[in-house]
N, C-alpha and C positions, 0 to 999 in steps of 0.2 A: 372295389367300387370306384366309380368315376368321380373325381373331385371337380367341383366348380367353385366359383367365387362365393356362392351362396351356401356352401357346405357348412353345416353347423356340427361341431365336434363336442361331444360330452367327454370330459376328461375325468376318469374315476381315480381317486387317490385316497390315501390315508388308511381307512379300514381299522382293523383291530389288531392287537397282539404285538409281538416283539419286532415286527418289520414295518410298523407304521411310520416311523421316522424316515426310513429309507424310501418308502413310497412317496412321502411328501417331498423329499428331495428330488426323486426321479420326476415327479409330476411338475415341479418347478421348471426343470430343464425342458421337459416335453411341451409345457404350455408355451414357453418362449418360442420353441421351434414351430409349433402349430400357428402361432401368430405371424411368424416370419413367412409362412406359406400363404398369408393373407386369408386365413380361415377364421371363422368365428368359433370361439371356445367358451364353454361353460364348465367350470370346475365343480365337481361334486365330491365332497369328503364323506364316504360311506359311514365312517366312524361317528360323524356328527349329524348327518342328515338322514341316514337310514336308506334302505333300498327302495322304499315306496316312491321316493322322488324321481326315480328313473323312469317311471311310467307317465309322469306328468310333464316332462320336458319334451319339447318339440325339436328333436335332434335327428341328424341323418346318420351319425356313426358314433361309436364309442371308442375312445382311446383308453385302453386299460393300463393304468400305471400303478395298479395294486401289486403288492408283494405278499407272499405267505398265504396263510389260510384265508378262505373266502374268495380272494381275488386270483389265486394261483392254482387252486385245487379243483377247478371245474364248477364251483358253486355259482359264481357270478356269470360264468359262461352259459350255464344252463338257464339261468333267469333271462339273460339277453336273447337266447334262442327262443324262449317262449314269447317274448314281446317283440321279436323279429327286428332287433336293432343290430346291424352289422358291427362287429367289434374286432379290434386288433389282437394279435398274438393267437395262441393255440386255442382249440375248442375244448369241449368237456373231457373227452377220452384222453387226449394227449396230456392235458393239464393234470388230470387225476393220476395218470400213470407216472409222470415225471415227478410229481409232488411226493409220491410214496417211493422212497429210495429202494426198498426191498422189491416192490413190484417191478420197478424199472430195471433193476439189476437182473431179476429172473427173466423178464421178457426179452431183454437184449441178449442175454447169454443163450437162451433157448433159440432165439431167431438166428444167431450167427455161429453157434458152436460147430456146426457141420460145414461151414463155409471154408474157403481157402484162407481167410484171414479172420478167425474168430476174435470177437471183442472180449478182452480180459478185464476182470474186476479184482480188487483185493479179496482175499478169502474172508468170508463171513464167520464170525466167532459166536459162540453161544453164551448168553448171559444167564446164569443160574442163581436162584435164591435159596440159601440155606438159612443161616442166622443173619447173613448179609448177602448183598449181591456180589458176584465175582465172575470172572471169565473162566469158562470150563476148558480144560485140556489144552492150554496154550500158555507159554511163558515167553514174554517178549513185549516189544512196544506195540500198542494198538490204539485205535481211535474209537471213541464213543460219540455217537451223534444221533440227533432226532431222526426217526424214520420219515416224518413229515416236517418240513421246515427248510429254511434257507438262511443266507447271509452269515453262515457259520455261528449262528446263535446256539448256545448250549453245547458246542462241540468241545470235547475234552481229549487231550493226548495223555495216554497212560504209558509211562516209560517202561514199566515192567509189570505185567498183569498179575504176576504171582506175588509181587512185593507191595503193590499199592492197592488198598481197598477202594472199591468204587464209592462215589459220593452217595450218601444216604438220602439226600434231599431231592433226588430226581426220580421220576416215574420211569422205571426201566422197561415197563410194558410198551412205552412209546419210543424207546431208544434201540439202536442197533450197534454192534461192535464189529470192527474189521481190523485185520492185520495192518499195521502202518507200513506202507510200501514206499520205496523211492525216497528221494530227497529234493526233488525239483517239481514245482507246481507249474502246470501248463493249462492254457484254456484256449478254446476256439469258438468264435461266434459264427453262426450260420445265419445269413440274411437272404431271404427269398431263395432258399435252396442253393446258396453259394457260400461255401466256407471261406471266411475272409483272411484269417491269418492265425498263426500260433504265437501267443504271448507267454513268456515266462514271468512268473511273479515271485519276487523275493521280498519277504517281510523285513521290516527294520529290526534292529537288534533288541528292541523292547518286547517284540512279539515272538512267541514260540512257533507260530505257524500263521497261515493266512486267515486270521480270525476276523471278527467283526471290526475291531479297531484298525487292523491292517487294511481292511477293505475300504473303510469309509472315512478314516481320519486323514487329513492332509499329511503327506509324507509318511503315511503308515506303511507303505510298501513301494517298491520300484517295479516298473513294468519294462521288460526287455522285449521290444517288438521290431523285427521278428525274432523269435526265440533262437538262441545260438545253440542248436542241437543238431545231431546228424540228420541228413536229408531223409533217410528212411523213416526216422521217428517223426519228423515234421510232417511228411506226407501221410503217415499212418494216422496221426492225430487229426489231420484235416479230413481224411477219408472216414474215420470212425465217427467224428462229429456229424458229418452229413448223413451217414448210414443210420445212426441213432435217431436223428431228426426225422428222417423219412419213415423208419420202422414204426415209431409210435404216432406218426401223423401230425407232426408239428406244423404250424402255419406262421408265416411272417418272419419270426426270429427265434433263435434259441442260443444258449451258450453252454458248452459242455466242458467240464473240468476233468483234468487228468493229473496223475502223478507219474514221474519218469524216474526209473532206476538206472542211472547212468553207469553204475558198476557192472550191471548185467545187460545193459542196452534193452530194457524192457519197459513197455508202456502199459499203464493201467488206467481205465476209465473209472471215474468216481461217480458223477451224476450229471444230469442235464437240467438246465434252468429254462423254463418256458417264458419267464418274465425277468430277463436279465436287467440289472440295475442301469439306470440312465443318469446317474449323478455325475458331478464334476470329477469324481475319481473312478468312475465305472469303466469296465474293460470293453464292453460292446461298442460304445461310441468311439472309444480310442482306436479299436481295430477298424471300425468303419472309416474313420478319418485317415488312417494309414493307407486304406484302399481308395482314398480321395472321395469318400462319401461323407458329406457334412452331416451334422445333427439334423439340420433342416431337411436334407434330402432323405435321410434314414427315416425320420418320422413320416414324411410324405409316402415313402414306400410302404410303411406299415399300414397307413390309412388306406392306401390303394388296395392292399391285400385283404382288408377287412371284409368279413362275411359273417353270416349266422348259419346254423346247421339244420334248421327245420322250417 
């Protein structure tokens, strides 16, 4: 959409669930960037005010700073389509697909498996319930994670699936298991159908992997930008991120996460985030800045890309 000095931006933030705090922190940074663009902003915390308030505000565009369920799974996007308010980030279908890691994995695999460069994911493992939950027909390190969710909330590393029982306090109908691949975490932000850079993430010694604390605590992790990896893997990560972004129909911005097996020089895609974090420790703003795109400019780009779908 075309921005003018009179453009009124509704900033959605907060919401419900495990990613509420991350959303509030993203919104704080985005609100400042919106003001730096000399635009009027009204902040709406869905978790406090409810969705009915969206229909009563006289706004031109919605900046979606929600994370997780409701804001990232197509729910809010569908509502904004109905009331015809343009919004940033992806629409209903792309948001719903990316939010469900199993659906995303199947779709991208099926779409690329017969291409010259098929996108590879870690092998999916089967979780079976007998007297307790366990991994079927596999012995070795694996990852248990929510099918729907982000920010590494409730992600667990199992060092030996035959030796370690799975936690009994989790709903395994909502979880998936994968073989733990590689040793190096990589990520690529796509902004307006342009892959920005590959960052390697190393968690501090207190964290077993790039978990919630590593992502959002100060000094929880180190970011190497650009990643010091072979050019073939660097280019592959950039290409795969853009392809996945386009295949599921993302809009504005996405961030795709990978694992790299340096021993076998093999790359694995993990997931795609349609609502990447915008906090002071987040990767997308850092990659944009590396490409000489400031937070102010990135937020402006996202608002200019805002649309609704019906």
